[in-house]
C-alpha positions as CSV (number, residue, x, y, z in Angstrom):
1,M,158.7,62.0,224.7
2,T,159.7,65.1,222.8
3,A,161.7,64.6,219.6
4,V,165.1,66.3,219.5
5,S,165.9,68.1,216.3
6,T,169.3,67.3,215.1
7,P,171.5,69.7,212.9
8,N,170.8,67.4,209.9
9,N,167.1,67.6,210.4
10,T,167.2,71.4,210.8
11,Q,169.3,71.8,207.7
12,E,167.0,69.6,205.7
13,K,163.9,71.6,206.9
14,S,165.6,74.8,206.0
15,A,166.5,73.5,202.6
16,K,162.9,72.3,201.9
17,K,161.7,75.7,203.0
18,K,164.1,77.5,200.8
19,F,163.2,75.1,198.0
20,K,159.5,76.0,198.2
21,K,160.2,79.7,198.3
22,T,162.1,79.6,195.1
23,R,159.6,80.8,192.5
24,L,159.8,79.4,189.0
25,K,158.8,81.8,186.3
26,E,158.2,81.3,182.6
27,V,161.5,82.0,180.9
28,T,162.2,83.7,177.6
29,G,164.7,82.9,174.9
30,Y,166.6,86.0,176.0
31,D,167.1,84.6,179.5
32,L,168.0,81.1,178.4
33,F,170.4,82.4,175.7
34,Y,172.5,84.2,178.3
35,Q,172.2,81.4,180.9
36,L,173.6,78.7,178.6
37,I,176.4,80.9,177.2
38,Y,177.5,81.7,180.7
39,M,177.3,78.0,181.8
40,S,179.2,76.8,178.8
41,A,181.9,79.3,179.3
42,T,182.4,78.4,183.0
43,A,182.1,74.7,182.3
44,A,184.9,75.0,179.7
45,A,187.2,75.8,182.7
46,Q,186.7,72.1,183.7
47,I,185.5,73.0,187.2
48,E,183.5,70.6,189.3
49,R,179.8,70.0,188.7
50,R,178.7,71.5,192.0
51,R,180.4,74.8,191.2
52,I,178.8,75.0,187.7
53,F,175.3,74.8,189.2
54,Q,176.1,77.1,192.0
55,L,177.3,79.8,189.7
56,A,174.3,79.2,187.4
57,S,171.9,79.7,190.3
58,E,173.4,83.1,191.1
59,L,172.8,84.8,187.7
60,P,170.2,87.6,187.6
61,R,167.9,85.7,185.3
62,K,164.6,83.9,185.6
63,T,166.3,80.7,184.6
64,A,168.6,80.9,187.6
65,A,165.7,79.8,189.9
66,Y,165.6,76.4,188.2
67,F,169.3,75.7,188.7
68,Q,169.0,77.0,192.3
69,R,166.4,74.3,193.0
70,I,168.7,71.7,191.4
71,H,171.6,72.8,193.5
72,L,169.5,72.7,196.7
73,L,168.3,69.2,196.0
74,S,171.8,68.0,195.5
75,Q,173.6,69.8,198.2
76,R,171.0,69.8,201.0
77,L,168.9,66.8,200.3
78,G,171.5,64.4,198.9
79,Y,170.3,63.8,195.4
80,D,172.8,63.6,192.6
81,Y,172.6,66.3,189.9
82,A,171.1,63.9,187.3
83,Q,168.2,63.1,189.6
84,S,167.8,66.7,190.6
85,C,167.6,67.8,187.0
86,K,165.0,65.1,186.3
87,I,162.9,66.0,189.4
88,V,162.8,69.7,188.7
89,G,162.3,69.1,185.0
90,Q,159.3,66.9,185.6
91,N,157.7,69.4,187.9
92,T,158.2,72.4,185.6
93,K,155.4,74.1,183.7
94,S,157.8,75.8,181.3
95,E,158.1,73.5,178.2
96,V,161.5,75.0,177.3
97,M,163.0,74.5,180.7
98,K,161.4,71.0,181.0
99,S,163.0,69.9,177.8
100,L,166.4,71.3,178.7
101,L,166.5,69.9,182.2
102,L,165.4,66.4,181.1
103,R,168.0,66.3,178.4
104,M,170.6,67.5,180.9
105,A,169.5,64.7,183.3
106,D,170.0,62.1,180.6
107,S,173.4,63.6,179.7
108,L,174.7,63.7,183.2
109,A,173.4,60.1,183.9
110,A,175.2,58.9,180.8
111,G,178.5,60.4,181.9
112,Q,178.8,63.0,179.2
113,P,181.1,65.9,180.3
114,E,179.2,69.0,181.3
115,S,181.3,71.2,179.1
116,V,180.4,69.2,176.0
117,F,176.7,69.1,176.7
118,L,176.5,72.8,177.6
119,A,178.5,73.9,174.6
120,E,176.1,72.0,172.3
121,E,173.1,73.4,174.0
122,A,174.5,76.9,173.9
123,E,175.1,76.7,170.2
124,L,171.5,75.4,169.6
125,Q,170.0,78.0,171.8
126,T,172.0,80.7,170.0
127,R,170.4,79.7,166.7
128,A,166.9,79.3,168.4
129,Y,167.1,82.7,170.0
130,E,168.2,84.3,166.7
131,K,165.2,82.8,164.9
132,E,162.9,83.7,167.8
133,Y,164.1,87.3,167.8
134,E,163.6,87.5,164.0
135,R,160.1,86.1,164.3
136,D,159.2,88.7,167.0
137,L,160.5,91.4,164.7
138,E,158.3,90.2,161.9
139,S,155.3,90.2,164.3
140,L,156.3,93.6,165.5
141,K,156.3,94.9,161.9
142,K,152.7,93.6,161.4
143,W,151.6,95.1,164.7
144,T,153.1,98.5,163.9
145,D,151.0,98.6,160.8
146,G,148.0,97.5,162.8
147,Y,148.7,100.1,165.4
148,A,148.6,102.9,162.8
149,A,145.2,101.6,161.6
150,M,143.9,101.4,165.1
151,V,144.9,105.0,165.9
152,I,143.5,106.4,162.7
153,S,140.2,104.5,163.3
154,S,140.1,105.9,166.9
155,A,140.6,109.5,165.6
156,L,138.0,109.0,162.9
157,I,135.5,108.0,165.6
158,I,136.0,111.4,167.2
159,I,135.9,113.2,163.9
160,V,132.6,111.6,162.9
161,N,131.1,112.4,166.3
162,L,132.2,116.1,166.0
163,I,130.5,116.3,162.6
164,S,127.4,114.4,163.8
165,V,126.9,116.9,166.6
166,L,126.0,119.6,164.0
167,I,123.4,117.4,162.3
168,Y,121.7,115.8,165.3
169,P,121.8,116.7,169.0
170,I,124.0,114.0,170.7
171,D,124.2,113.7,174.4
172,S,127.6,114.6,175.9
173,S,127.8,111.3,177.8
174,S,127.6,109.4,174.5
175,V,130.4,111.5,173.0
176,G,132.5,111.0,176.2
177,G,131.9,107.2,176.1
178,L,133.1,107.0,172.5
179,V,136.2,109.1,173.4
180,A,136.9,106.6,176.2
181,V,136.5,103.7,173.7
182,S,138.9,105.4,171.3
183,L,141.5,106.0,174.0
184,I,141.2,102.4,175.3
185,T,141.6,101.1,171.8
186,S,144.8,103.2,171.2
187,G,146.2,102.3,174.6
188,G,145.5,98.6,173.9
189,G,147.4,98.9,170.6
190,A,150.5,100.3,172.5
191,W,150.2,97.4,175.0
192,I,150.1,94.9,172.2
193,L,153.3,96.4,170.8
194,S,155.0,96.0,174.1
195,R,154.0,92.3,174.2
196,S,155.0,91.5,170.6
197,A,158.4,93.4,170.7
198,P,161.5,91.2,171.4
199,T,162.4,91.0,175.1
200,E,165.7,92.6,176.0
201,Q,167.2,95.3,178.2
202,R,169.8,97.8,177.1
203,A,171.1,100.8,179.0
204,L,171.0,100.8,182.8
205,F,170.2,104.4,183.5
206,A,171.2,104.2,187.1
207,E,169.4,106.7,189.3
208,E,172.2,107.0,191.9
209,G,175.7,105.6,192.5
210,V,178.0,104.5,189.7
211,G,177.0,105.0,186.1
212,P,177.7,107.3,183.1
213,R,177.1,110.9,183.8
214,M,174.8,111.3,180.8
215,Q,172.5,108.5,181.9
216,K,172.2,109.8,185.5
217,L,171.6,113.3,184.1
218,A,168.9,112.0,181.7
219,R,167.0,110.3,184.5
220,K,167.1,113.4,186.7
221,L,166.0,115.7,183.8
222,A,163.1,113.3,183.0
223,F,161.8,113.6,186.6
224,F,162.2,117.3,186.8
225,G,161.0,117.7,183.2
226,L,157.7,116.0,184.0
227,A,157.3,118.0,187.2
228,G,158.2,121.2,185.3
229,A,155.8,120.5,182.5
230,V,152.9,120.2,184.9
231,G,154.1,123.1,187.1
232,L,154.4,125.3,184.1
233,C,151.3,124.4,182.1
234,V,148.8,124.7,185.0
235,P,149.7,128.4,185.8
236,M,149.8,129.2,182.0
237,G,146.3,127.7,181.7
238,L,145.0,129.6,184.7
239,L,146.5,132.9,183.3
240,G,144.6,132.4,180.1
241,V,147.6,131.7,177.9
242,P,146.5,130.2,174.5
243,L,146.6,126.4,174.3
244,G,149.2,126.2,171.6
245,P,152.0,128.0,173.4
246,T,151.2,126.1,176.6
247,V,151.5,122.7,174.9
248,I,154.7,123.8,173.1
249,A,156.1,124.9,176.5
250,A,155.5,121.5,178.0
251,G,157.3,119.9,175.0
252,V,160.2,122.2,175.3
253,V,160.6,121.5,179.1
254,L,160.7,117.8,178.3
255,L,163.1,118.2,175.4
256,P,166.4,118.4,177.4
257,A,165.6,115.1,179.1
258,G,164.8,113.5,175.7
259,L,167.9,114.7,174.0
260,T,170.1,113.7,176.9
261,S,168.5,110.2,177.0
262,M,169.1,109.9,173.2
263,W,172.8,110.8,173.5
264,A,173.2,108.5,176.5
265,G,171.6,105.6,174.6
266,S,173.7,106.3,171.5
267,E,176.9,106.3,173.7
268,A,175.9,103.0,175.3
269,A,175.2,101.4,171.9
270,K,178.6,102.4,170.6
271,K,180.2,100.8,173.7
272,D,178.2,97.7,173.1
273,K,179.6,97.4,169.6
274,E,183.2,97.6,170.9
275,I,183.1,95.3,173.9
276,G,183.0,92.0,172.0
277,S,186.0,92.9,169.9
278,F,187.9,94.1,173.0
279,L,187.3,90.9,175.0
280,R,188.2,88.7,172.1
281,A,191.4,90.7,171.5
282,L,192.3,90.6,175.2
283,G,191.6,86.9,175.6
284,G,193.7,86.1,172.5
285,F,196.6,88.3,173.6
286,A,196.6,86.7,177.1
287,S,196.6,83.2,175.6
288,T,199.3,84.0,173.0
289,T,201.7,85.7,175.4
290,G,201.0,83.5,178.4
291,T,200.3,86.5,180.7
292,T,197.5,87.3,183.1
293,I,194.5,89.4,182.1
294,G,195.9,92.4,184.1
295,E,199.3,92.2,182.4
296,S,197.7,91.7,179.0
297,L,195.5,94.7,179.5
298,E,198.5,96.8,180.3
299,R,200.3,95.8,177.1
300,L,197.3,95.7,174.8
301,D,196.8,98.7,172.5
302,I,193.3,100.0,173.5
303,S,193.3,103.0,171.1
304,S,191.4,100.7,168.7
305,F,188.4,101.0,171.1
306,P,187.9,104.7,171.3
307,T,184.4,104.7,172.9
308,I,185.3,102.5,175.9
309,Q,189.0,103.7,176.1
310,P,188.4,106.1,179.0
311,D,186.6,103.3,180.9
312,L,189.5,100.9,180.1
313,E,192.0,103.4,181.4
314,R,190.2,103.5,184.7
315,L,190.0,99.7,184.7
316,K,193.8,99.5,184.2
317,A,194.5,102.0,187.0
318,R,192.4,100.0,189.4
319,L,194.0,96.7,188.5
320,R,197.4,98.3,188.8
321,A,196.5,99.4,192.3
322,S,195.9,95.7,193.3
323,I,192.2,96.1,193.9
324,D,190.1,92.9,193.7
325,P,189.7,92.1,189.9
326,G,186.1,91.2,190.4
327,L,185.3,94.6,191.9
328,C,187.3,96.3,189.1
329,W,185.4,94.6,186.3
330,Q,182.1,95.2,188.0
331,R,182.8,98.9,188.4
332,F,183.9,99.0,184.7
333,A,180.6,97.6,183.6
334,Q,178.6,99.9,185.8
335,E,180.5,102.9,184.5
336,C,179.9,101.9,180.9
337,G,176.1,101.9,181.7
338,S,175.2,99.0,179.5
339,R,173.6,95.7,180.4
340,L,175.2,93.9,177.5
341,I,178.7,95.0,178.8
342,T,177.7,93.8,182.3
343,E,176.7,90.4,181.0
344,T,179.7,89.9,178.7
345,T,182.3,91.0,181.3
346,T,180.6,88.7,183.8
347,I,181.1,85.8,181.4
348,F,184.7,86.7,180.7
349,H,185.9,87.4,184.2
350,D,184.1,84.5,185.9
351,A,185.2,81.9,183.3
352,V,188.8,83.1,183.2
353,G,189.0,83.4,187.0
354,L,187.9,79.7,187.2
355,G,190.8,78.7,185.0
356,G,189.2,78.8,181.5
357,A,191.3,79.5,178.4
358,A,191.3,83.2,177.9
359,D,191.0,83.0,174.1
360,T,188.1,80.5,174.3
361,V,186.2,82.5,176.9
362,G,186.9,85.7,174.9
363,L,185.4,84.1,171.8
364,F,182.3,83.1,173.8
365,S,181.8,86.6,175.1
366,A,182.4,88.1,171.6
367,Q,179.9,85.8,170.0
368,Y,177.3,86.7,172.6
369,A,177.9,90.5,172.1
370,A,178.1,90.2,168.3
371,L,174.8,88.4,167.9
372,T,173.0,90.8,170.3
373,N,174.3,93.8,168.4
374,T,173.3,92.3,165.1
375,L,169.7,91.6,166.2
376,R,169.5,95.1,167.7
377,A,170.5,96.6,164.3
378,K,167.7,94.7,162.7
379,R,165.3,96.1,165.3
380,V,166.5,99.7,164.6
381,V,165.3,99.4,161.0
382,V,161.7,98.6,162.2
383,S,161.6,101.1,165.0
384,S,163.0,104.0,163.0
385,T,160.4,103.5,160.3
386,F,157.6,103.3,162.9
387,T,158.9,106.4,164.7
388,S,158.8,108.5,161.6
389,L,155.4,107.2,160.6
390,T,153.9,107.8,164.0
391,I,155.1,111.3,164.3
392,V,153.7,112.2,160.8
393,M,150.5,110.4,161.5
394,H,150.0,112.2,164.8
395,A,150.6,115.6,163.1
396,V,148.1,114.8,160.4
397,L,145.4,113.5,162.9
398,A,145.9,116.4,165.3
399,T,145.6,118.9,162.4
400,L,142.5,117.2,161.0
401,M,140.7,117.2,164.4
402,I,141.5,120.8,165.0
403,V,140.3,121.7,161.4
404,I,137.0,119.9,162.1
405,L,136.6,121.7,165.4
406,E,137.2,125.1,163.8
407,V,134.8,124.4,161.0
408,I,132.2,123.4,163.5
409,R,132.9,126.6,165.4
410,S,132.6,128.8,162.3
411,F,129.5,126.9,161.0
412,S,127.8,127.3,164.4
413,I,128.4,131.1,164.3
414,V,127.0,131.2,160.7
415,I,123.9,129.2,161.6
416,E,123.2,131.4,164.7
417,T,123.6,134.5,162.7
418,S,121.3,133.2,159.9
419,M,118.6,132.1,162.3
420,A,118.6,135.4,164.0
421,A,118.3,137.3,160.7
422,A,115.6,135.0,159.5
423,T,113.6,135.5,162.7
424,E,113.8,139.2,162.4
425,A,112.8,139.2,158.8
426,V,109.6,137.1,159.2
427,G,108.7,138.5,162.6
428,S,106.1,136.4,164.3
429,A,104.9,134.7,161.1
430,S,105.0,131.0,161.1
431,M,107.7,129.8,158.7
432,P,109.5,126.5,158.6
433,L,113.2,127.0,159.1
434,P,116.0,124.4,158.8
435,T,117.0,123.0,162.2
436,F,120.5,121.9,163.2
437,G,122.1,120.6,166.3
438,T,123.4,123.1,168.8
439,P,126.8,121.8,169.7
440,E,128.4,122.6,173.0
441,L,131.5,124.2,171.7
442,G,133.2,124.2,175.1
443,F,132.7,120.4,175.5
444,L,133.8,119.7,171.9
445,N,136.9,121.8,172.5
446,T,137.7,119.8,175.6
447,V,137.2,116.5,173.7
448,T,139.4,117.6,170.9
449,V,142.2,118.9,173.0
450,G,142.1,115.9,175.4
451,M,142.2,113.5,172.4
452,V,145.2,115.2,170.9
453,I,147.2,115.2,174.1
454,A,146.2,111.7,175.0
455,L,147.2,110.4,171.6
456,A,150.6,112.2,172.0
457,L,151.2,110.3,175.2
458,I,150.0,106.9,173.9
459,N,152.0,107.3,170.7
460,A,155.2,108.2,172.7
461,V,154.8,105.1,174.7
462,A,154.2,103.0,171.6
463,I,157.4,104.4,169.9
464,S,159.4,103.7,173.1
465,V,158.4,100.1,173.5
466,T,159.0,99.5,169.8
467,D,162.5,101.1,170.0
468,G,163.4,98.9,173.0
469,E,165.4,101.6,174.8
470,H,164.9,102.6,178.4
471,M,161.6,104.3,179.2
472,V,163.4,107.5,180.0
473,K,163.7,108.0,176.3
474,T,159.9,108.3,176.1
475,S,160.4,111.9,177.1
476,L,162.0,112.6,173.8
477,Y,159.1,111.2,171.7
478,L,156.5,112.9,174.0
479,S,158.4,116.2,173.7
480,I,158.4,116.0,169.8
481,L,154.7,115.0,169.7
482,L,153.7,117.8,172.1
483,I,155.6,120.4,170.1
484,V,153.9,119.2,166.9
485,S,150.5,119.3,168.6
486,G,151.2,122.8,169.9
487,I,152.2,124.0,166.4
488,S,148.9,122.7,165.1
489,F,146.9,124.5,167.8
490,I,148.6,127.7,166.8
491,L,148.6,127.5,163.0
492,V,145.4,125.6,162.1
493,P,142.7,128.0,163.5
494,P,143.9,131.1,161.5
495,A,144.3,129.0,158.4
496,V,140.8,127.6,158.6
497,A,139.4,131.1,159.3
498,N,141.2,132.5,156.2
499,L,139.9,129.6,154.0
500,L,136.3,130.1,155.2
501,T,136.3,133.8,154.5
502,L,137.4,133.3,150.8
């Protein structure tokens, strides 16, 4: 007899299937910090437990997958939330999430209000995240020093090989292998910087749709700048244009994208600094006057927030037109082009919309924004120092490698001339003459140029990951390093020739 599937059985099977598909990833302090701030703000509205977990499962964070599983276990399979937290926590590999979920299970089973538990956890996680960020910054400081040493060592390998070619004939494959080792070492250093840097995301740099005009322009210029650099340098090389002007041309083509991305990032950073104060002022005004958020925004003096004032004016106009407030706040965050503004406005709008006290929610949002901005300011101190050091270091190494190449070129010419003169003087007589290696100048030139360009690219990526901005800003650092390299290719050879003729 064939079993008939009931709606309950079908629903249970679909829930189990969805439960298995929910992937649990290792979470970071950055993800958990935002997750708990959001949950504590929404729980402060005294909403039901089901709604708290449902909203938590919809956040764009790795931590949301854990709460999605808990919500599915409770709503589809009939477990209460304390049991669901315990089941998911016991089957979780992430130690941070396991500890949190098991504590949450005990709290819910004991009858402690969710708002109290989440507020305590949010406060503890705020302190933990701050300390974790500072530890990562200390680690980043050490690795930036180590990266400089690694790059210098890699360049010295090439320099020693260039000099050794004059003394002893070294096979080209051996030199190429050492070059590859040097590049892998430098690239590995940049990768280590990306892993040791604090995890966060800043400007959105939307490619299409809603977003700041400067960010969209920077993204387009970066794409066309890379294409233009390749499309310009290849014909210049085929036409026999000297290397220096060619490299400078590539850097100049990338410069507009780099400058635009820098201005866009600076604009987003200024907006990030104002959003916390604005939400705290708006929440306090709404609670004091007993008005809605829309009415409070109309009456609030927004001239105190000059950077986001144009965006606030558009927000006021949309709310005045009776457009859905959720869409208005979402559009406001997208037009600001900042991930921090997106997160803080999500906390503020969702919690107030659920009935939370506007002043309390505004304070939650402001604290989240203030801590984030404070930690970013500390990171800027590290990244700005590393940026200046790396640019100067690249200029010195590029100049040194080009000097060695020119010395080898001049020395080879002198040796060939001396050998020819000595051979003519002694004729066919047997006479011991000093022997030197016969370097392949074309190959050595290719190695030197390739190493300088590759180091420019690797150093640009290293600066970008240390800075923490969007990768579009890499075009700025690459442009500067290429221009510096091109200037070295132009100025160093004549200077070396003049020195050797003295």
